[in-house]
N, C-alpha and C positions, 0 to 999 in steps of 0.2 A: 441488470442488477445481479449481484452475488448475494445469496442468502445463506447464512449459517444458523446454528441453533439459537444464538443470541444476538446476531448482528445482521444488518443490511448494509451492503457496500454499494452505494449509489454512484454511477458514473457522473462525474462533475461536468455538467454541460456549460456552454458559454454563459447562459443566463445565471447559473449558479456562481460562476467566477465574477460576473458583473455585480451580483449582490455582495459577494465577499469583498470586492474592491471598493464598493460604494457604501451601502447601508446594510450591514450584516443582518439587521432585523428583517429585511426582505427575504433573506435565506430561510428564516423560520417559516414564513408564509409559503414559499415555494416548496419546501420539503414537508411542511406541516409537522415540524418538530421543534423542540426547544434547543437552544444553543447552550452547551455546557461551557462553563468558564475555562479558558485556556484550551479550547477544543483544537485550535491550530497547533498548539504544542511546541512551537519553535520560533526562533527569531532568525532572520528577518522574514517573517511569514508573508507580509504584503508584497515584498519584492519577489519572492518565489511564486506567489499567486499571480502577479502581473506577468512574469515570464511564462507560467503555465497557461494562462489565458491566451497570450499571444501565440504560443505554440499550437494550441488547439484551434485557434482561428485559422492558422496557416496549414494545419494538418488535421482536417476534420475526420479523416479515417482513423485517427488515433483514439476517438471516443471509445471507451470500453478497454482500451490499452493505455490509459493515461491515469489521471487522478480519480480517486473515488472518495466520497464522503462516507465516513463510518457512523452508522446510526445504531445505538443500543435499542433493540426492539422493545423490551419490557418498559424502559424508561421513556421511549420515544424521544431520545435525546441525541444530538450530534455530538460525538465524543472523540472524533479524530479524523485523520486522513490516511489513505493507503492507496496502493495502486502500482502502476508500472511506469518505467522510464521509456515508454513507447512500445510499439509493436515489436514482435520477435524479429531478430536480425536474419540475415540470409542463412545462418546455421541453425535457426530455430531457437535461439537463446533470448530469453526475456528476463528483465530485472525487476524485482519487487522492492517495495519500501512501505513503511507504515509509521504512524505516530498516534499515540493514545493520550487523551487529556489526563493530567495527574490524578484527578479524583477517580479515575476508572482503571488505573494501573494495578498490577499485582492481583488480577482476577482472571488471568488467562485469556483476556480479550485480544491482546496483540497476537498471541499464538493462534487464536481462532480466526482472526482477520488474515494472518499470513497463510494459514491452511486454506482458507477460502480463495485467496489469490492463487495459490498453487493448484488447487483443484480446478479452478477456472482455466488456468494456463494449460494444464494437461488435458482438458476437455477439447482442446484444439489440436488436431493431429500433427500440425506443422511444428508445434513446440516440442523441442527435444531436451531442453534444459532450462531450469529456473535458477537465477543467481541473485545474490544480495551482497551488499558491502556493509561492514561495520568498522568502528574504531578498532585498532589493534590491541584489544584488551577484553578480558572476560567481563561482560556486563549484561543487563537485562535483555538487550537485543540479541546477543550471541546465544543466550539461553532459549529465546524464542525460536531462533533458526535451528538450533539443535533439536528442540522439541518437535519441529515439523519435519525432521529427517534430513535437513541440510548438513553438509560436511564442509569444514574449512578446506579450501582448495588453493591456498596460496595468498599472496599479497599483491597489491597494485598501488599506484600513486593516484590519489584524488587531487585535483588542482586546488581545492579549498582545504581539505583535511590532511593532506600529506599521505603517509602510508596508511592503508586500510587493509583489512582482511577480506578476502573474497570467499563467498560461500556458494555452494552448488548442490543442486538436486537434479540428477538426470532422470529422464523418463523411465528407464529400466529400474532404477532404484526406487522411484515413486511407485511403480507397479508392485514392486516387492514389498515396500512399506504398507501399501494399501491392502495387499493380500494377507499381511501379518496382523491386521487389525481385527 
């Protein structure tokens, strides 16, 4: 589990995925939290959850480097998703992503979750770089990535979104950012 000042990022286990894909109210019992409206935050969420479940079933070592459920500690509420697109590659690069329910946006929680994911990543010596991708426009997600010290590092083509901006934070720059705090 990743803990920040206001959040708990709980690794999404197979039993959590099963509850999400079946009866979401079971997830409340498993996590002992309330579900916030629109906590999944995107469409087609169930399709993504099904893929993510199957991936974790066939790659159990990805637990911790896959999806996390974002819980707002004070409200004890599930407010979103975040995590990684798998373990770091051979070069030590790992990709993060996050989504916060509309009722919890504009409170710095996405930034806090992203910072938690980055801190977790760099607590592992083999991770050399954390990346992320956004739509190719200034938006709330680009502001989150800038706030956690990431820099735009070019573009790439996403099969679903088309051109996207690639964001990067290398370990050396993370160490510098951390020492500046």
